[in-house]
N, C-alpha and C positions, 0 to 999 in steps of 0.2 A: 440308835431311835431316833425319830426328829416327835416332839411336842408342839401342838400345833395351836391355835387359839380358841380352835373348841374344844381346849382342853382346861379354860380358865372354870376356876368351881367360885372364884372373888376377883374384887377388886379394892382396891386400899387408898386412902395418901397417907398409913399411919405403915411402915412394912416395917422398922424397926420395934412393933410394937412385941414384947411377950419374950422377950429377950435375944431377939433375931438380933443376927448382927451383916454390919453392909460387906458387901464385899470388891470388889472392885466398880465402886460406887453406881453399877444396877443390878444388882443382887441384895435379897436380904433372905441369906442363908436361917437354917435355925440354929438354936444356940449352941452354945459349946457344951454346954449337960445338959442329954435331955433322959433320963431318968426308968420313963415308960418302955417296956421293954417285954413285949407278949408272945403266945407260940403261935405260930403260925402249920397252916395244913401242908404244906410246900412240902414234903420231906429232903429236896436239897437247900431248903432257906427254913431250918424250923424256928429262927423268932426272927422277927416284926415290930418296926419302930412307926407310929406314925411321926409326920413332921410335914408342912406339904414346904414349898419352895416359892419365893415373890420374886418374881423381874420385871420392873421396871416400864413398862407400855416404850415401846417403839423406839426401844434402844436394838444393838447389835445384834443377831446369836447370839446365846447364850451358851458354850460347851459345858460339861460337868462331866470326869468320868471318874473311875476308881483306878487310883495308882496298879498299874501291872501287877505288882508286889503281893495285893491285897482282894486279886479277885476269888482268889477259892475260899477267902474268909468275910467276903464282903459283897454285896450287891447294893443298886439303886432302883429306887421306879418314883418315878412322878409322869401323873397322867391320869386321870378316870381309865383302870381295871386295865392298867400297863405290867407285863411283865417287869420281871427283875432281870439287870442290864448294866455290864459295867461302862456304858455311855449313855449319857440325853444328851440331844441340841432341842434348842428352845428354841422355837423361833420369833422372830421379832412378833410383837403383835398391836398394832397402835389403837392410842386410848387416848384421851383427853389428857393436858398436859398436869400435870405431876398426880398423876395414878400408876400404880404398881400393880402388873396381875400375878395372880394365887395362881398355886398349882397343887392337888392332891397328890400325894406317894409319903414314900420315906426311906427308910432303910430296910436291908433284909441281911440275914448273917448266919451265920452256923452255930456261933455260939453264945452264949444268950446278949453279952455285953464286950462290949471291944471299942477302942480309940482308933477312927474312921479320919482317913484321910483323904478325901477329895480337891480334886485338881476342877478351879476354873477358871475359863478363858472369856477369853470378851474382846472380839479383833485381838489386836495383839501383845496386848496387858494377859497374863496370868498369873494365879494362888492359888497355895496350897493351902485348903481350912482344915483342922481336924475335930469327928465330934466324937466326944463321949456319948457314946448308945448303949447305959446302962449301968455307962462303967464312968470315973473323972479322968480325963487325960494328964499328965500332966506340964503341965505348962499354956496349954490352949488360951487363947485369947476371945 
């Protein structure tokens, strides 16, 4: 699924506020531990956690995906009202220098908590980052 510039909900010059983590130099990903999980109306994904994603403006396309082994346990969604998916591509969005674009969304799960890995790719760079959603992950940075 593609998330375009029309899905930006805010712009910030402080992308790492609130424990957000820098990933590949162009992404501010949610904190390592995200405690608040709520029940969801979707029986396929009965648990939901809301966390935005922040992407540096004007960067290359950013791909975020749930590894294949996790796709029966977790899904992601970023962009206003977007469905649960296993992979998202953020299209590059120009903005003034030093501005980062924020997108609404988060994690969907089959259980109330999980240590979810996501694969981030920007150009030829790749990084796996774990998110403790409702639980703490051992060794998470």
